[in-house]
C-alpha angles and dihedrals in degrees: 000000000000119000130218118266118229120235099215093166126133100205116134116254112238124224117255090245090056093051095047093045095045095049108033093180097048118119118207140195111217130188113194099208096196140030089245091062095056101075096047090046094051092045092051092049092049094045091051095040087237102129091112093050100064142062112211118202125175133179085231119085088197092054091049092050091051092051092048092047095049101037098038132204096333094069120089112214134181126224127275121221095274092052092047090055090048089053089049087053089052089053090063094044105268113144101228105155133253134310131239092201127095096215147009111235104190146157120244090256143354120223090340095311112120113236104173106066131142089257092051092051092046092049090051092050091049086059093046091249125142118225118221118181127203143236105001118161104154118091094217091052091046091054093046092052093046088051088054088057102251112166100216143014125207112208145167087212104067092162091056091050090050090053092050093048092045091052089052093048089245101113115095114193113232094024110127113242111270094023102077 
């Protein structure tokens, strides 16, 4: 079992506007954790012409719908819990309609029920959805998920992920994270 790594740093945390302005090519994954965060986030993305540079995923289906409605087709969003369960239904053959999201950002399981299975990944890919799994810090689990065909791994152990990808011949030096 791999343990969590502590952060322990004292570096200041930059504002979103500073990050987007300082690195005009950066692509970010953002989770607005509350309803109150949605309006300032959308305003900042519009003001900085950065709507196409982020993927917004919330654990709230309602929040995701609001973001899609207000930011339009240029915004990439992940799935909320209801959409994830619909995708899981698709993976076992239930016809449950399409998906407005661009990706499923999910944990390995929820309350002991596995989410990320080969069938889940294949169902997502049939619907042109990427699968990103969080938070994966163990090299064996990283390799297993990559073998399943997941499209992205979120980790607190970036060096470990780099080692796993390098060993597989899938790390490309100079490629910005999330674009290789």
